[in-house]
N, C-alpha and C positions, 0 to 999 in steps of 0.2 A: 504494500500500500504506500502511495506517495505521501510525503510529509505535508501537512496542512498548516497554514497559518490562520488561526481562528480570530476573527475580528471581534473586538469587544462590543458589548451592547452600547447603544446610544446613551448619553448621560441621562440618568433618571429612569431608564427603562428597566423593569424588573419582571421576571417570569412569575406567573401566578400559580406556581407550584404550591402544594400544601406547606404550611409553615413547619419549619424544623425546630426541634428543641434547641434553644440557643446555647445552653451550657454544655460543656464537655463532661460527660459522665463515663463511668467505666464500661468497657466493652470494645469489641472490634468493629470499626466503622467501615473500613475499606474492603471492597470486594476484590479478591485475588484469584478466585477460582469458582467453578460451578460444576455440579451441585455443591452446596455448602459442606464444609468439612465434617460436620456432625452426622452426615449421612454416609460417610466412609466407615466401613465396619471390618473387624477381623474376619468375619465369615465370608467376605468377598475376596480374600487373599488368593484362593484357588483360581479366580478369574484372571489375576495378574500372571500366574504361572502359565495359564492357557494362552494369554496374550503374548508372552515371551516365546512360546513355541510356534508362533505364526510368523510368516514372512512379513516384512513391513508393507504398509499400504503404499500405493503408487505415489511417487513424488513427495513423500513426507520426509522432511529433513530430520537428522538426528542431532541433538544437542547434549552436552554434558554439564552436570552441576555437581560440585564437590563442596560439602559443608565442612568448614574448619571452625570448631566450636570453642576456640580458646580466646580469652581476652585478658588484658592487663587488669581491667576493672569492669564490673557490670554497671551499665548506665541505668539510671533510675526509671527510664522509659522503655527499656529494652524488653521485648517479649520473645526473643529468639532463644533457642537452646544453646547456652554458652556456659563455660566453666572458667573460673579464675584460680582454681586450686590444683591444677594438674602439673606434675613435675615432668622433667625431660623424658624419663622412662615411660611415663604414661602417654605422653605425646607421641613418642616413638611407636608404642604399641598401637595407638590409634591410627597412625599413618599406615602401618602394616595391615591393620584390619581393613582400612579403606581400599588398599590395593587388592586384598583378598576378595572383598566384596565386588570390586570392579571386575576381577577375573571371572567371577561367577556369572556375570552378565555378558562379558565380551564375546563368548563363543555361542551365544544363544541365537536361534533362527531370526528373531526380530531385528537383529543388527543387519542382517542381509547384505553384508559386504559394504555397508555404508561407513564413511568416515565422518566424524563430527563436523558440523558446519559452524557451530558456535559452542563456546566453552565458558563456564562461569565459576569463579571461586568466591563463595560467599561465607558469611559467618554470623556471629563470631567475628574474628579478625584474622583473615588469611595472612596478613602481614605480621602476625605474631610469630609465625614459624621462622626459623633461621634459614639463611640461604641454602645450607646443606640439606635441611629437612625438605625445603621446597623442591630442590633438584631431585632428591630421592623420590618424592611423591610424583612429580611430573614425568620423570624419566620412566617410572613404572607404568604410568598411564599411557604414555606414548608407545610403549612396547606392545600394549594390548590393543589400543586403537590409535593409529597414527594421527597426528594433528596437521598433516601437510595440506589438507583441504579446508582447514578452519579459517573462516573469514573474520572471526571476531573472538578474542580471548579477553575476558573481563576479570579484573582482580580488585577486590575491595581492600582498602587499607585505612588504618588509623594513623594519622600523621606522626604521633609520638613513637611509633614502632619503626619508623623509616629512617635508617641510616643511609648514607650515600652508598655504602657497600651493598645493602639489601635492595635498595632501589635499582641499582645496576643489575643485580642478580634477577630481580623480577622482570626487568626489561629483556634480559637475555633468555628468559623462558619463552619469549614470544608474545608477551602480553601486549595487546593492541589498545585496550582501554584501562587506564588506572582510575579507579573510582575512590576519591578521597572523602572519607567521612568527616568533614569539617564541622558541620552542624551549626556552628556559630563562631564568631571571631572574638567575642567578649569573654574574657577569662572568668568573670564572676558567673556568667550564664553557664559556661562550660562546667565550672566547678559544682554549682548547686544542682545541676542536672546529672551529675555523676560521670561526666566525660573524663577520660584519663589524660587527654592532651591539652595543651594551651596554645595561645596564639603564636608564640615564637616558633613552636614546632611546626605549625602550619606553614609559616613563611619559608622556613628552611627546607622542608620536604617538597613544597611546591616548586621552589626555585630550582632544586636539583633535578626534579622529575622533568621539568621543562628543558633543562640543560642537556639531558641525555636522550631526549627525543621520543617520548611516548607519542604514538600517533594520535591518541585522544586522551585528554585528561578531563574527567568529570568531577565536579565537586558537589557535595550534598549540603543542603541547609535544611533546618527544621523550623517551620513557622509555628509559634505559639508555645515555646518551651516555658518551663517554670521561671517566673520573674522577667519574662520578655516584656519589653515596652515598645511603643511606637518608634521612639527615637533610636533605640538599640537595633530594632529590626531594619530601619532605614539605613543605619550605619553598616549593618551586616551586608545588606544588598550592595551598598556602595563599595565595600571592600571586595566583595565577590566580583563585581564589575572590573575593579582594578586588576585583578588576576587575569582577566580575559580567558576564562576556561573554554575548552571546546564545547562543553555542555554543562548545564547546571540542572540539578534535580532538587526540587523543593518538596518536602513532605509536610503535610499538616499533622500536627501532633494528635495522636489518639492515645488512649490509656487502656489497653487490654487488661484482663484480670490477672495475668501473670507478671505484672510489672511491679517494681518497687513503689512507684507512685500509688498504685491501687492498694498495696499492702498498708501504706501509710494512711490512705483515706479510710480503709476498713478499720484500722486501729483507732482512728479518731472519730469514727461514726459519721463520716462525711460522704455525701452522694455526688457532689460536684468536684471535679478534679481541679487542682490549683494551676490550671493552664488557661490559655486564651480560649474564648468561646468560638464556636464554629464560624459565626459571621466575621469575627475579627481575623481568624486564620485565613478565610477565603479572601478577605480584603488585602491582607498582607501578601499573599501569594500573587494576587492580581497586580499589586503595586510592583513586586519584583518582575513579573512578566513585562509590564509596561516599561520599566526602566531598562530591561535588557532589549526589548524591541526597539527602543530609541537608539540603542547602541548597535543595531543591525542584526540582532538575534531573531530567531523564529520560534514560536511556541509550537511544539509538536505532540503534546499530550497533556493530561491533567496535571503533570508535575515537572515537565522538562522544557528547557529551551536549548537550542543549538545554534552555534555560530555560523556553520556552513551546512545547510541541509543536504547539499549534494555530496558531502564527504562524511558527515557524522551520522552514523546509523546506530540503531539499537536492535541488533539481530536477535539477541537473547530475548528481549521483551516481545518483539513481534513474533518470534518463533513460539514462545510460551503462550501468547495470546491466541495464535492461529492454529493450534493443535499439533505442533511438531512433537515428535517423540523426545522426551527428556529423560535421559538415563541419569538418575540422581543417586549419589552415594553419600554415606556419612550419617551420623546420628540425627534422627528427627527430620531428615530431608524428604522433600516432596518430588515425585516424578510422575511420568505419564508415558505409557507404552501401549501402542495399538488400541487407543481408546479407553484404557483402564488407568485411572489415577491410583497412586499408592503413596504411603508414607512409611518411613522406617521407624524402628523402635526409637522412642523419644528419650531414653535414658542411657547414659554412658555404659554402665556395666552390662545391661541386657543386650545392648547393641554388640559389644565386643564378644559376649558369650555366644551369640548366634553365629557371628561371622567366623569365629575361631573354631566353631563346631562344623564349619563347612556349609552353613545354611544361610540363605538370604535373610537379612534382618527386618523383613517387612512386618509392620504392625497392623496396618489396615489398608483397605483398597475400595475402589468403587468403579464398576464397569458402566460406562456411560451408554445411554441410548442415543440414536441418531438425532432426535429432537433436542436432547440435552447438549449434544455437541454443537448444534446450531446456535442454541441460546448462549452457550458459553463463549463461543468465538465472536458472535455478534456483539454481545455486551462488552467483552474485554477490548475488542478492536475499536469500539465506540469511544473508549477512553483515550484514543489517539485524536479524537476530535471530529472525525467524519468516517462514514462507511460508504462503499460503492455497492449500489444495488446489483449491478451486473456481475460483479465478482462473487457476491454471495449466492446469487441465483445460479451461476455456473457451477459453484462448488457444492451447493446443497439441494439444487433442483427446485427451488421455490424463491420467488421474489420476496425480500424481507418486508415490503409493504403489505404483502398478503400474509406471510408467515407471522408477522408481529403487528397486525393491523391495529389491534386495540391499544397496546402500549405506545406505539408510535403516534397514534392519534392523540393519546393522552399527553405525550410530550409536546406535540404541536400545539394543542389547546393551551398548555401552560406557557407557551412562548419559549420553550427550551430547545426546539429543534426545527430546522427548515428542510424542506424537500425541494431540490432544484435539479430536475432531470435525474441523473444517475446518482447524485450526491445527497446523502443524509447527514446534515451538519449540525453540531451542537453550537449554541451560543456560548460566549465566553462565560457568562454567569452560570450556565448549566454545566459547562466543563469543570468548573471549580467545585461543583457539588454532585458530580455525576454518580458517585457511588450510591447515594440515596435514591436517585432516579432509576438506577438499573434494577431495583427491586421490582419494578413494574413488569419486567420481562420474566421473572421467576415463575415456574410452574406453581400452582396453588399449594401443593403439598410441601414445597420448599420454602414458602414464605414464613409460615408461623414458627418454624424451628430453626431459622437462620442464626448461626453463631459464628460465621466465618469472618 
């Protein structure tokens, strides 16, 4: 799908969508998959084994995801499976287990001779590993599934873990996009939200990453962190602009139940999180978008701007959204093979025990139906700003205007979506709150029990 620049609404214009609870309360807000995760069950794991025994579907690319669950410190807003207490021997054991798990997949029929098109190292903090550990891990992966056809290799990094030596080692691995988890430039904001790095480490890591020539450097910011203010947010946006990153990703702060912030709320008997409300967060993201657009960047999703749309791609995101096979390894990781979603064991010791016993460490799965695959792809791709009717009709055999007549009409009536020939395009205001609008596309049985 081509990158779209979404024009902002005229001043004062507001979609007439149902009112949103203003405060940020505990729970997961953003839609990252479909059907919701609470429908994935251990009893569906045999469906994943059957999917692995089938040849790949025609023209479906293969991607790789590796979860590195180690961090110097757990952020107060973090909801991922991470560990801050593992020593070098435990980390070594984990790397060996990941390679064993990877080997269990690599020879299965679903691979079908494919080489990965995109590769992603997420966490946790992948840059927590030493250069030697990283080389051991990636050399082992390449022996099982060569990377020579990979068009994108993404690596998440925390600035405080990046020495010049480690940055050079990461670049030599073939990483094409370095994604720096900056989150903010204000040291007080970083400290009170539990981040391990500080502003001086950002400047040093970014400068050297530029010097050694990463093809793409992405930086992350979070709108609405604890004790964020209007002035501090504007200053963070200004500092991000000064760096001139190839792309910028802005997350709106949510407070899932497994975060430190929620635990503090629970202990204090509070229902509202001590972070910015949703209206403020959307306004702050829109401010950042407009500032970057003035500098020549283009908005290409709910959360990203890019400096050069012709060069800067997000193959992992588009592959994940559009139904690519994702071979995902590591504790608690999520994958997708031949239409079946799966998640690994979510705890360290059970994961290691399964893999070291020669078994796949799969905890739960979900075999999708054709209509669910259509819903999933249409919803997730809409988060890029616009969808093509003809592309979806060709792939799924039905025009989305017919397949999703009721929800699309609802979005049009609310002033959130326009239909112009082949294009179904979200307004800027709708784009900034698209996750709550996407519920309109859910099947009835998936609405009431959504916890994703």
